[in-house]
Residue frames relative to the residue before (quaternion, step in Angstrom):
aa qw qx qy qz dx dy dz
X 1.0000 0.0000 0.0000 0.0000 0.00 0.00 0.00
X 0.4435 -0.6785 0.5269 0.2556 3.56 -1.06 0.83
X 0.3780 -0.7638 0.4767 0.2156 3.60 -0.40 1.25
X 0.6486 0.5199 -0.3222 0.4531 3.58 0.97 -0.86
X 0.6590 0.4976 -0.3058 0.4740 3.59 0.95 -0.88
X 0.6365 0.5304 -0.3277 0.4541 3.59 0.98 -0.83
X 0.6443 0.5204 -0.3182 0.4613 3.59 0.96 -0.84
X 0.6554 0.5053 -0.3119 0.4667 3.58 0.99 -0.83
X 0.6849 0.4887 -0.2819 0.4610 3.56 0.93 -0.90
X 0.6468 0.5438 -0.3103 0.4355 3.58 1.17 -0.58
X 0.5147 0.6577 -0.4194 0.3557 3.59 1.19 -0.35
X 0.5164 -0.6401 0.4744 0.3139 3.56 -1.13 0.71
X 0.3071 -0.7606 0.5471 0.1669 3.58 -0.76 1.07
X 0.6811 -0.4713 0.3538 0.4345 3.57 -1.28 0.16
X 0.6323 0.5252 -0.3319 0.4628 3.57 0.99 -0.81
X 0.6721 0.5015 -0.2986 0.4557 3.56 0.96 -0.87
X 0.5980 0.5510 -0.3573 0.4595 3.59 1.09 -0.63
X 0.6403 0.5155 -0.3194 0.4715 3.59 0.98 -0.87
X 0.6698 0.5054 -0.2966 0.4562 3.57 0.92 -0.91
X 0.6570 0.5081 -0.3112 0.4619 3.59 0.95 -0.84
X 0.6722 0.4823 -0.2888 0.4818 3.57 1.14 -0.66
X 0.8007 0.3223 -0.1478 0.4828 3.60 0.87 -0.97
X 0.3704 -0.7788 0.4445 0.2424 3.59 1.21 -0.45
X 0.7121 0.3725 -0.2568 0.5368 3.61 1.24 0.21
X 0.5732 -0.5600 0.4622 0.3798 3.55 -1.32 0.29
X 0.3116 -0.7405 0.5570 0.2105 3.65 -0.67 0.99
X 0.2884 -0.8326 0.4480 0.1510 3.55 0.23 1.37
X 0.6226 0.5783 -0.3449 0.3986 3.60 1.04 -0.74
X 0.5570 0.5930 -0.3951 0.4266 3.59 1.21 -0.33
X 0.7828 0.3862 -0.1530 0.4633 3.54 1.07 -0.85
X 0.8285 0.0073 0.0374 0.5587 3.61 1.04 -0.61
X 0.2991 -0.7100 0.6026 0.2082 3.52 -1.33 0.44
X 0.5485 0.6335 -0.3853 0.3864 3.57 1.28 -0.03
X 0.5990 -0.5627 0.4300 0.3738 3.55 -1.25 0.46
X 0.6963 0.3698 -0.2449 0.5643 3.57 0.97 -0.86
X 0.5179 -0.6617 0.4460 0.3082 3.57 -1.13 0.61
X 0.1942 0.7365 -0.6129 0.2103 3.55 0.00 1.38
X 0.3077 -0.7617 0.5391 0.1858 3.57 -0.38 1.21
X 0.2474 -0.8102 0.5234 0.0920 3.56 -0.67 1.16
X 0.4610 -0.7024 0.4765 0.2589 3.54 -0.76 1.06
X 0.5873 0.6058 -0.3573 0.4006 3.56 1.15 -0.65
X 0.5800 0.5914 -0.3642 0.4256 3.57 1.23 -0.41
X 0.7869 0.3157 -0.1385 0.5118 3.56 1.16 -0.58
X 0.7310 0.4181 -0.2289 0.4882 3.58 1.06 -0.76
X 0.4453 -0.6355 0.5532 0.3031 3.54 -1.09 0.71
X 0.7247 -0.4855 0.2706 0.4074 3.56 -1.22 0.52
X 0.7954 0.2919 -0.1471 0.5103 3.61 0.85 -0.92
X 0.5207 0.6395 -0.4112 0.3883 3.59 1.24 0.25
X 0.2898 -0.7886 0.5240 0.1397 3.57 -0.85 1.00
X 0.8133 0.1046 -0.0089 0.5723 3.57 1.13 -0.55
X 0.0784 0.7759 -0.6254 0.0242 3.56 -1.11 0.65
X 0.3188 -0.7353 0.5768 0.1585 3.54 -1.32 0.47
X 0.1059 0.7918 -0.5964 0.0781 3.60 -0.93 0.86
X 0.5213 -0.6343 0.4733 0.3193 3.55 -1.21 0.53
X 0.4761 -0.6557 0.5104 0.2878 3.56 -1.04 0.83
X 0.4554 -0.6938 0.4964 0.2547 3.55 -1.03 0.86
X 0.2917 -0.7872 0.5271 0.1319 3.57 -0.74 1.14
X 0.7662 0.4828 -0.2712 0.3260 3.52 -1.48 -0.28
X 0.7715 0.2758 -0.1839 0.5431 3.63 1.15 0.08
X 0.4717 -0.6373 0.5277 0.3048 3.56 -1.19 0.65
X 0.2391 -0.7429 0.6057 0.1554 3.56 -0.93 0.89
X 0.3864 -0.7290 0.5087 0.2461 3.62 -0.66 1.04
X 0.7158 -0.4339 0.3188 0.4446 3.55 -1.30 0.23
X 0.1628 0.7722 -0.5935 0.1580 3.55 -0.86 1.03
X 0.1885 -0.7333 0.6284 0.1785 3.53 -1.34 0.11
X 0.4171 -0.7008 0.5259 0.2414 3.58 -1.33 -0.01
X 0.3564 -0.6849 0.5648 0.2914 3.58 -1.25 0.20
X 0.6627 0.3953 -0.3000 0.5609 3.56 1.19 0.66
X 0.5382 -0.5511 0.4939 0.4033 3.56 -1.33 -0.01
X 0.1246 -0.7902 0.5954 0.0744 3.58 -0.91 0.87
X 0.1058 -0.7408 0.6584 0.0804 3.53 -1.05 0.86
X 0.1408 -0.7887 0.5967 0.0457 3.56 -0.79 1.06
X 0.0430 -0.7951 0.6048 -0.0160 3.56 -0.90 0.99
X 0.2825 -0.7495 0.5747 0.1678 3.56 -0.92 0.91
X 0.2407 -0.7861 0.5591 0.1076 3.55 -0.46 1.26
X 0.7852 -0.0673 0.0667 0.6119 3.55 1.06 -0.79
X 0.7821 0.3156 -0.2293 0.4859 3.57 -1.07 0.71
X 0.4827 -0.6359 0.5012 0.3338 3.56 -0.94 -0.94
X 0.2147 -0.7480 0.6092 0.1525 3.55 -1.34 0.19
X 0.1660 -0.7919 0.5841 0.0641 3.57 -0.69 1.13
X 0.1683 0.7899 -0.5692 0.1543 3.56 -0.76 1.02
X 0.3024 -0.6964 0.6085 0.2307 3.52 -1.37 0.13
X 0.1188 -0.8009 0.5867 0.0173 3.54 -0.57 1.22
X 0.7683 -0.0288 -0.0418 0.6381 3.56 -0.30 1.24
X 0.7492 -0.3031 0.2612 0.5278 3.56 -0.58 -1.20
X 0.6007 0.6061 -0.3230 0.4093 3.57 1.33 0.06
X 0.2933 -0.7354 0.5782 0.1970 3.63 -0.66 1.03
X 0.0123 -0.7933 0.6081 -0.0254 3.58 -0.92 0.94
X 0.1378 -0.7328 0.6591 0.0978 3.53 -1.03 0.88
X 0.1896 -0.8001 0.5643 0.0742 3.55 -0.27 1.32
X 0.2357 -0.8074 0.5325 0.0946 3.56 -0.60 1.19
X 0.7148 -0.4425 0.3281 0.4309 3.53 -1.34 0.28
X 0.8111 0.2475 -0.2067 0.4880 3.56 -0.89 1.01
X 0.6188 0.5529 -0.3506 0.4342 3.62 1.25 -0.11
X 0.2972 -0.7606 0.5642 0.1222 3.54 -1.28 0.59
X 0.0546 -0.7730 0.6310 0.0365 3.52 -1.16 0.69
X 0.1469 -0.7639 0.6242 0.0727 3.57 -0.88 1.02
X 0.0786 -0.7809 0.6188 0.0317 3.57 -0.97 0.90
X 0.3100 -0.7293 0.5639 0.2325 3.59 -0.91 0.79
X 0.7394 -0.4646 0.2666 0.4078 3.59 -1.31 0.15
X 0.7215 0.5000 -0.2393 0.4149 3.59 1.14 -0.53
X 0.6199 0.5491 -0.3506 0.4373 3.57 1.22 -0.32
X 0.2759 -0.7481 0.5805 0.1651 3.58 -0.98 0.85
X 0.0390 0.7849 -0.6183 -0.0101 3.55 -1.17 0.56
X 0.2092 -0.7331 0.6323 0.1382 3.51 -1.30 0.53
X 0.2280 -0.8071 0.5410 0.0619 3.57 -1.01 0.85
X 0.3856 -0.6948 0.5579 0.2395 3.56 -0.98 0.88
X 0.6246 -0.5590 0.3911 0.3802 3.57 -1.15 0.63
X 0.3435 -0.7306 0.5569 0.1953 3.55 -0.90 0.98
X 0.4383 -0.6805 0.5218 0.2694 3.55 -1.12 0.71
X 0.7417 -0.4386 0.2688 0.4304 3.56 -1.30 0.26
X 0.7513 0.3849 -0.2176 0.4899 3.61 0.95 -0.80
X 0.5195 0.5877 -0.4356 0.4415 3.58 1.26 0.20
X 0.0187 -0.8120 0.5820 -0.0387 3.57 -0.20 1.27
X 0.0144 -0.8091 0.5838 -0.0665 3.55 -0.40 1.30
X 0.1795 -0.7843 0.5876 0.0858 3.57 -0.95 0.88
X 0.1944 -0.7779 0.5914 0.0857 3.55 -0.91 1.02
X 0.1604 -0.7508 0.6348 0.0874 3.55 -0.98 0.92
X 0.1684 -0.7852 0.5928 0.0601 3.57 -0.61 1.17
X 0.0193 0.8396 -0.5329 0.1036 3.57 -0.42 1.26
X 0.3576 -0.7109 0.5638 0.2213 3.58 -0.83 0.97
X 0.5848 -0.6011 0.4041 0.3652 3.63 -1.00 0.73
X 0.5911 0.5952 -0.3694 0.3997 3.60 1.08 -0.66
X 0.5627 0.6099 -0.3929 0.3961 3.59 1.13 -0.55
X 0.6622 0.5167 -0.3116 0.4444 3.58 1.01 -0.79
X 0.5833 0.5494 -0.3718 0.4687 3.57 1.13 -0.57
X 0.6380 0.5258 -0.3112 0.4687 3.57 1.02 -0.87
X 0.6909 0.4884 -0.2862 0.4497 3.58 0.83 -1.00
X 0.7324 0.4491 -0.2609 0.4403 3.57 0.78 -1.00
X 0.5098 0.6089 -0.4386 0.4207 3.59 1.23 -0.06
X 0.6976 0.4411 -0.2633 0.4995 3.60 1.25 -0.37
X 0.6356 0.4914 -0.3321 0.4943 3.58 1.29 -0.03
X 0.5981 -0.6079 0.3843 0.3537 3.55 -0.93 0.92
X 0.4317 -0.7046 0.4960 0.2665 3.60 -0.79 0.96
X 0.6030 0.5617 -0.3587 0.4385 3.59 1.24 -0.27
X 0.5366 0.6076 -0.4177 0.4104 3.59 1.26 -0.10
X 0.2354 -0.8259 0.4981 0.1204 3.56 -0.03 1.29
X 0.5686 0.5793 -0.4009 0.4248 3.59 1.13 -0.49
X 0.7025 0.4598 -0.2859 0.4619 3.58 0.78 -0.99
X 0.6899 0.4842 -0.3089 0.4406 3.59 0.84 -0.90
X 0.6665 0.4918 -0.3097 0.4669 3.60 0.95 -0.81
X 0.7548 0.4274 -0.2281 0.4422 3.55 0.73 -1.08
X 0.7904 0.3615 -0.1996 0.4525 3.55 0.50 -1.17
X 0.6364 0.5176 -0.3569 0.4469 3.59 0.95 -0.68
X 0.6573 0.5006 -0.3257 0.4597 3.59 0.99 -0.72
X 0.7125 0.4528 -0.2631 0.4670 3.58 0.99 -0.77
X 0.8237 0.3290 -0.1328 0.4423 3.56 0.76 -1.00
X 0.7040 0.4883 -0.2898 0.4266 3.59 1.14 -0.23
X 0.8580 -0.2217 0.1574 0.4358 3.57 -0.72 -1.00
X 0.3958 0.6876 -0.5095 0.3332 3.57 0.80 0.99
X 0.2529 -0.7511 0.5778 0.1950 3.56 -1.15 0.48
X 0.4050 0.6859 -0.4951 0.3469 3.58 1.18 0.54
X 0.4610 -0.6380 0.5337 0.3092 3.54 -1.25 0.52
X 0.1235 0.8277 -0.5277 0.1452 3.56 -0.28 1.24
X 0.0340 0.7827 -0.6213 0.0127 3.51 -1.24 0.55
X 0.2350 -0.7507 0.6043 0.1269 3.54 -1.30 0.48
X 0.1150 -0.7878 0.6046 0.0259 3.56 -0.77 1.08
X 0.0975 -0.8219 0.5611 0.0087 3.58 -0.43 1.26
X 0.1923 -0.7720 0.5995 0.0874 3.56 -0.67 1.16
X 0.2161 0.8272 -0.4658 0.2283 3.54 0.47 1.32
X 0.2539 0.8127 -0.4992 0.1609 3.60 1.15 0.47
X 0.7088 0.4476 -0.2586 0.4799 3.60 1.17 -0.54
X 0.5754 0.5826 -0.3871 0.4237 3.62 1.24 -0.02
X 0.3247 -0.8073 0.4603 0.1759 3.58 -0.11 1.31
X 0.6264 0.5522 -0.3519 0.4230 3.61 0.98 -0.76
X 0.6627 0.4915 -0.2958 0.4813 3.58 1.04 -0.80
X 0.6509 0.5209 -0.3196 0.4505 3.57 0.93 -0.86
X 0.6475 0.5278 -0.3184 0.4481 3.59 0.96 -0.83
X 0.6661 0.5068 -0.3065 0.4534 3.58 0.92 -0.87
X 0.6633 0.4922 -0.3117 0.4697 3.59 0.92 -0.87
X 0.6601 0.5111 -0.3136 0.4524 3.60 0.92 -0.84
X 0.6001 0.5467 -0.3593 0.4604 3.59 1.09 -0.64
X 0.6706 0.4941 -0.3000 0.4649 3.58 0.94 -0.86
X 0.6394 0.5124 -0.3269 0.4709 3.59 1.01 -0.76
X 0.6286 0.5329 -0.3297 0.4607 3.59 1.01 -0.78
X 0.6462 0.5070 -0.3193 0.4728 3.58 1.00 -0.79
X 0.6142 0.5411 -0.3429 0.4608 3.59 1.09 -0.67
X 0.7379 0.4367 -0.2320 0.4593 3.57 0.88 -0.95
X 0.7852 0.1799 -0.0886 0.5859 3.59 1.09 -0.68
X 0.0389 -0.8723 0.4873 0.0128 3.60 0.59 1.15
X 0.0847 -0.7440 0.6602 0.0583 3.50 -1.33 0.55
X 0.7107 -0.4358 0.3121 0.4556 3.59 -1.26 0.01
X 0.7147 0.4368 -0.2527 0.4842 3.60 1.17 -0.48
X 0.3878 0.7723 -0.4546 0.2154 3.60 1.25 -0.10
X 0.6559 0.5183 -0.3290 0.4392 3.60 0.88 -0.88
X 0.6614 0.4968 -0.3032 0.4731 3.58 0.97 -0.85
X 0.6418 0.5237 -0.3220 0.4584 3.57 0.99 -0.84
X 0.6556 0.5105 -0.3099 0.4621 3.59 0.95 -0.87
X 0.6552 0.5055 -0.3168 0.4634 3.61 0.92 -0.86
X 0.6498 0.5210 -0.3139 0.4559 3.57 0.94 -0.89
X 0.7074 0.4614 -0.2672 0.4639 3.56 0.84 -0.99
X 0.6053 0.5357 -0.3622 0.4641 3.60 1.11 -0.57
X 0.6272 0.5264 -0.3321 0.4683 3.59 1.03 -0.75
X 0.6617 0.4909 -0.2973 0.4825 3.57 0.97 -0.88
X 0.6162 0.5518 -0.3399 0.4475 3.57 1.06 -0.76
X 0.6525 0.5166 -0.3243 0.4496 3.60 0.90 -0.86
X 0.6325 0.5187 -0.3313 0.4702 3.57 1.04 -0.75
X 0.6513 0.5056 -0.3123 0.4718 3.59 0.98 -0.83
X 0.6414 0.5190 -0.3282 0.4600 3.60 1.01 -0.74
X 0.6126 0.5323 -0.3443 0.4721 3.58 1.07 -0.74
X 0.6586 0.5092 -0.3017 0.4646 3.58 1.01 -0.84
X 0.7539 0.3303 -0.1800 0.5386 3.58 1.17 -0.59
X 0.1895 0.8421 -0.4877 0.1307 3.55 1.15 0.67
X 0.5775 0.5942 -0.3794 0.4117 3.59 1.21 -0.38
X 0.6556 0.5074 -0.3113 0.4646 3.59 1.26 -0.24
X 0.4934 0.6525 -0.4376 0.3732 3.60 1.23 0.24
X 0.0881 -0.7788 0.6202 0.0309 3.54 -1.13 0.77
X 0.8315 0.2005 -0.1329 0.5008 3.60 -1.27 0.34
X 0.0367 0.8744 -0.4822 0.0399 3.54 0.62 1.13
X 0.8151 -0.0678 0.1012 0.5664 3.57 0.70 -1.00
X 0.5371 -0.6691 0.4120 0.3066 3.51 -0.82 1.02
X 0.7652 0.4180 -0.2127 0.4411 3.59 0.87 -0.90
X 0.7866 0.3495 -0.1686 0.4803 3.62 1.07 -0.46
X 0.2607 -0.7879 0.5418 0.1328 3.56 -0.50 1.22
X 0.6558 0.5606 -0.3029 0.4048 3.59 1.22 -0.44
X 0.5045 0.7004 -0.4262 0.2706 3.60 1.14 -0.29
X 0.5947 0.5591 -0.3858 0.4300 3.60 1.05 -0.58
X 0.6211 0.5292 -0.3315 0.4736 3.58 1.05 -0.79
X 0.6598 0.5143 -0.3104 0.4515 3.58 0.97 -0.85
X 0.6413 0.5156 -0.3285 0.4636 3.56 0.98 -0.80
X 0.6401 0.5089 -0.3259 0.4744 3.59 0.97 -0.82
X 0.6294 0.5384 -0.3308 0.4522 3.59 1.06 -0.74
X 0.6818 0.4878 -0.2868 0.4637 3.55 0.90 -0.93
X 0.6405 0.5054 -0.3257 0.4778 3.56 1.03 -0.72
X 0.6043 0.5581 -0.3437 0.4529 3.58 1.07 -0.74
X 0.6603 0.4927 -0.3008 0.4804 3.59 0.93 -0.90
X 0.6375 0.5486 -0.3210 0.4355 3.56 0.96 -0.90
X 0.7795 0.3777 -0.1738 0.4685 3.57 0.89 -0.94
X 0.7965 0.2853 -0.1276 0.5176 3.61 1.14 -0.55
X 0.2053 0.8490 -0.4769 0.0984 3.58 1.21 0.45
X 0.6132 0.5810 -0.3667 0.3898 3.60 1.05 -0.63
X 0.8223 0.1973 -0.0707 0.5291 3.58 0.95 -0.86
X 0.3754 0.7785 -0.4536 0.2172 3.61 1.28 -0.05
X 0.0078 0.7639 -0.6452 -0.0044 3.52 -1.16 0.73
X 0.5911 -0.5798 0.4279 0.3625 3.56 -1.16 0.59
X 0.6462 0.5371 -0.3251 0.4339 3.60 0.96 -0.84
X 0.6548 0.5071 -0.3168 0.4623 3.59 0.92 -0.87
X 0.6637 0.5003 -0.3002 0.4681 3.58 0.94 -0.92
X 0.6516 0.5210 -0.3189 0.4497 3.59 0.92 -0.89
X 0.6415 0.5141 -0.3208 0.4704 3.57 1.03 -0.77
X 0.6297 0.5433 -0.3204 0.4535 3.59 1.01 -0.85
X 0.7662 0.3736 -0.1776 0.4918 3.56 0.95 -0.94
X 0.4072 -0.7359 0.4497 0.3007 3.58 1.35 0.09
X 0.4849 0.6166 -0.4486 0.4283 3.54 0.98 0.99
X 0.4922 -0.5965 0.5150 0.3697 3.56 -1.22 0.29
X 0.6378 -0.5224 0.3954 0.4048 3.58 -1.21 0.49
X 0.6720 0.5177 -0.3021 0.4349 3.56 0.89 -0.96
X 0.6817 0.4944 -0.2965 0.4505 3.60 0.83 -1.00
X 0.6676 0.4971 -0.3016 0.4650 3.57 0.90 -0.91
X 0.6387 0.5289 -0.3194 0.4586 3.57 0.96 -0.87
X 0.6483 0.5213 -0.3067 0.4626 3.57 1.03 -0.84
X 0.6366 0.5266 -0.3271 0.4587 3.62 0.94 -0.88
X 0.6748 0.5068 -0.2924 0.4497 3.57 0.87 -1.01
X 0.6717 0.5041 -0.2985 0.4535 3.58 0.87 -0.94
X 0.6662 0.5077 -0.3085 0.4509 3.60 0.91 -0.89
X 0.7285 0.4541 -0.2497 0.4481 3.60 0.94 -0.85
X 0.8124 0.2922 -0.1269 0.4884 3.59 0.91 -0.87
X 0.3822 -0.7271 0.4635 0.3322 3.58 1.32 -0.32
X 0.6732 0.4148 -0.2971 0.5352 3.59 1.27 0.29
X 0.4767 -0.6398 0.5126 0.3173 3.56 -1.19 0.53
X 0.6775 -0.4491 0.3723 0.4480 3.57 -1.32 0.19
X 0.6569 0.5216 -0.3133 0.4451 3.59 0.91 -0.93
X 0.6707 0.4945 -0.3027 0.4626 3.60 0.95 -0.84
X 0.6315 0.5197 -0.3305 0.4711 3.60 1.02 -0.76
X 0.6595 0.5089 -0.2994 0.4652 3.54 0.95 -0.92
X 0.6524 0.5122 -0.3136 0.4623 3.59 0.96 -0.84
X 0.6448 0.5183 -0.3289 0.4554 3.60 0.94 -0.81
X 0.6554 0.5015 -0.3162 0.4680 3.57 0.96 -0.82
X 0.6639 0.5051 -0.3102 0.4560 3.60 0.90 -0.86
X 0.6697 0.4870 -0.3032 0.4716 3.59 0.94 -0.84
X 0.6210 0.5360 -0.3381 0.4612 3.56 1.04 -0.74
X 0.6653 0.4909 -0.2982 0.4770 3.59 0.96 -0.88
X 0.6284 0.5321 -0.3320 0.4602 3.59 1.02 -0.78
X 0.6411 0.5231 -0.3179 0.4629 3.57 0.97 -0.88
X 0.6385 0.5325 -0.3128 0.4592 3.56 1.01 -0.86
X 0.6911 0.4679 -0.2785 0.4753 3.59 0.91 -0.88
X 0.6276 0.5409 -0.3383 0.4462 3.60 1.04 -0.69
X 0.7450 0.4115 -0.2232 0.4751 3.56 0.92 -0.90
X 0.7854 0.3769 -0.1770 0.4579 3.60 1.06 -0.66
X 0.7618 0.2800 -0.1781 0.5563 3.61 1.25 -0.09
X 0.4192 -0.6696 0.5438 0.2831 3.54 -1.38 0.04
X 0.2815 0.7698 -0.5195 0.2415 3.56 1.22 0.45
X 0.5252 -0.6380 0.4494 0.3393 3.64 -0.87 0.86
X 0.6060 -0.6043 0.3830 0.3477 3.53 -1.08 0.81
X 0.6399 0.5320 -0.3403 0.4378 3.61 0.93 -0.80
X 0.6613 0.4895 -0.3114 0.4755 3.58 1.04 -0.73
X 0.6068 0.5499 -0.3506 0.4544 3.59 1.07 -0.72
X 0.6231 0.5484 -0.3362 0.4449 3.56 1.00 -0.87
X 0.6608 0.4887 -0.2970 0.4862 3.59 1.01 -0.83
X 0.6490 0.5539 -0.3136 0.4167 3.58 0.97 -0.91
X 0.7410 0.3912 -0.2356 0.4923 3.59 1.05 -0.65
X 0.6907 -0.5571 0.2597 0.3809 3.56 1.24 0.34
X 0.6138 0.5334 -0.3702 0.4491 3.63 1.20 0.26
X 0.1718 -0.7828 0.5871 0.1139 3.57 -1.14 0.59
X 0.6428 0.4640 -0.3199 0.5188 3.58 1.31 0.06
X 0.3314 -0.7946 0.4767 0.1773 3.57 -0.21 1.32
X 0.6849 0.4877 -0.3048 0.4474 3.60 0.81 -0.93
X 0.6212 0.5275 -0.3411 0.4686 3.61 1.07 -0.70
X 0.6479 0.5146 -0.3190 0.4622 3.58 0.95 -0.88
X 0.6429 0.5203 -0.3297 0.4553 3.60 0.90 -0.89
X 0.6680 0.5170 -0.3116 0.4352 3.58 0.93 -0.87
X 0.7161 0.4331 -0.2765 0.4725 3.62 0.80 -0.93
X 0.6035 0.5465 -0.3628 0.4533 3.60 1.11 -0.59
X 0.6795 0.4799 -0.2949 0.4701 3.60 0.91 -0.88
X 0.6170 0.5377 -0.3442 0.4602 3.59 1.05 -0.70
X 0.6988 0.4788 -0.2660 0.4601 3.56 1.01 -0.83
X 0.8380 0.2318 -0.0699 0.4890 3.59 0.77 -1.04
X 0.4937 -0.7013 0.4087 0.3121 3.60 1.25 0.01
X 0.7265 0.3095 -0.2148 0.5747 3.59 1.30 0.22
X 0.5007 -0.5899 0.5126 0.3723 3.55 -1.22 0.32
X 0.6565 -0.4957 0.3687 0.4329 3.62 -1.17 0.30
X 0.6456 0.5217 -0.3230 0.4547 3.60 0.99 -0.78
X 0.6559 0.4976 -0.3071 0.4774 3.61 0.95 -0.86
X 0.6311 0.5367 -0.3323 0.4509 3.57 0.98 -0.82
X 0.6817 0.4839 -0.2938 0.4636 3.59 0.88 -0.94
X 0.6601 0.5097 -0.3165 0.4520 3.59 0.91 -0.85
X 0.6550 0.5174 -0.3169 0.4504 3.58 0.97 -0.84
């Protein structure tokens, strides 16, 4: 931990001074609405998609929600809260994403509990995911459902305190918040995009995914299995790993993604084949083997159906 940064973050803010004097949450700082909906417009400039601010300590925050996506990070100490109906003690180095529809209440943080809030407009995720492969079913299933056009109460709890790449990215954004420059906003946006990619890579560390669906963790494990084992993946092997029947697992996957296990696996294999065709000089017959197929004519047919070209035409173009 950066001692100088910790000392700066530990200083009493203006909001905290008001709270220490009055003993209550000054609601007008956060919303103009009768119900407690924290408004992003109170903190974000008109054309700003993301900002970083320190969580206000010393007071209980009553149940509220936001009209933006909130990412909460514990820089030091812990944060005790109730998200929906789920009590969560967020530990140092852990992350929590909340969509606009989930309510949470927060216990008063102590002086050494340094919590950082990231206020993010949903449009930011559209920008970020335009740079992530649309064939990545983990990102499209998980993040699009949570951060885009759903009205479900959803949240993501990432237990990533031991993942150094994630910690470094978050600390860079906090440093930009504390020591701003003309490029700080761009640096924060860039690092947030990189952070989302790292979180996708560490999707097995997510907990408490969706209030209404107990099966989503199984689905995430399924999608990660396909991502990592596409060459040899089978539904039976995955079902055995997850202690599910083939039929039940297949049903969960179809309901959540609108695709069957076979279709998800095929999309991943074709995506990998496309990547190898465009980025390497590996012979096409070997690429077909590398992505898990042994029937060349079948591969050519499904590749052309998907991309409108044969593998050879795609590589030449």
